[in-house]
Legacy VTK file of the C-alpha trace (Angstrom):
# vtk DataFile Version 3.0
C-alpha trace
ASCII
DATASET POLYDATA
POINTS 93 float
76.499 106.782 103.072
75.946 105.142 106.475
73.708 108.060 107.495
71.291 107.285 104.630
68.378 104.951 105.311
65.326 103.447 103.640
62.116 102.743 105.537
59.044 100.912 104.234
55.992 101.837 106.320
52.411 100.611 106.615
50.176 103.127 108.397
46.876 101.805 109.758
43.764 103.408 111.223
41.553 106.087 109.733
44.110 107.113 107.121
42.181 107.146 103.843
39.856 109.976 102.865
41.621 112.390 105.235
44.328 113.769 102.882
46.958 111.476 104.391
48.860 110.942 101.125
48.926 114.636 100.205
50.037 115.661 103.688
52.657 112.888 103.768
54.071 114.321 100.545
54.166 117.788 102.114
55.948 116.389 105.188
58.449 114.406 103.110
59.143 117.379 100.842
59.595 119.599 103.892
62.150 117.238 105.407
63.902 116.557 102.089
62.950 112.877 102.081
62.404 110.963 98.824
60.158 108.023 97.961
56.426 107.464 97.522
53.091 107.006 99.293
49.917 105.190 98.226
46.603 103.851 99.495
46.209 100.106 99.942
43.057 98.108 99.297
42.808 97.130 102.964
42.313 100.776 104.032
45.880 101.375 105.164
48.506 103.645 103.600
51.882 102.367 102.401
54.979 104.522 102.035
58.647 104.170 101.206
61.009 106.817 102.543
64.687 107.360 101.702
67.098 109.961 102.986
69.124 111.040 105.988
68.349 108.936 109.070
67.161 111.914 111.149
64.922 113.243 108.379
63.332 109.869 107.648
62.791 109.464 111.396
61.062 112.849 111.526
58.659 111.893 108.715
57.907 108.587 110.442
57.145 110.481 113.662
54.803 112.725 111.677
53.082 109.596 110.299
52.170 108.539 113.850
49.798 111.524 114.010
49.109 112.337 110.353
46.834 115.153 109.221
44.100 116.672 111.395
41.286 114.204 110.623
43.405 111.042 110.631
43.322 108.562 113.486
46.501 106.533 113.233
46.384 103.256 115.142
49.718 101.763 114.037
52.842 102.479 112.000
54.815 99.365 111.077
58.305 100.094 109.760
60.641 97.758 107.911
64.148 99.237 107.762
65.928 98.372 104.531
69.244 99.106 102.850
69.424 102.550 101.283
69.150 102.337 97.494
69.159 105.997 96.429
66.705 105.314 93.618
64.445 108.373 94.045
64.874 112.034 93.135
61.659 113.286 94.760
58.577 112.176 96.654
55.490 111.011 94.769
51.914 109.974 95.402
51.417 106.707 93.536
48.292 104.703 92.753
LINES 1 94
93 0 1 2 3 4 5 6 7 8 9 10 11 12 13 14 15 16 17 18 19 20 21 22 23 24 25 26 27 28 29 30 31 32 33 34 35 36 37 38 39 40 41 42 43 44 45 46 47 48 49 50 51 52 53 54 55 56 57 58 59 60 61 62 63 64 65 66 67 68 69 70 71 72 73 74 75 76 77 78 79 80 81 82 83 84 85 86 87 88 89 90 91 92
């Protein structure tokens, strides 16, 4: 269990209107990471990732670049205790 982590991320920059949520889902699914992603009213994207430490780290690294038309300026991560509450990765609203 100690290899499992939970990371709450706020991704800032040009991250809305560039397929960031859809591509984050593809990245999370590809790495076998569970959780969710959504747009925030302030123009940023919020995500919660759960899974193996290395896999969550890989998705967070992907978030620093994002999809082709994104311009990520910052990724703030709050590491939390793993809860194991997800069985997939969803786009939420």
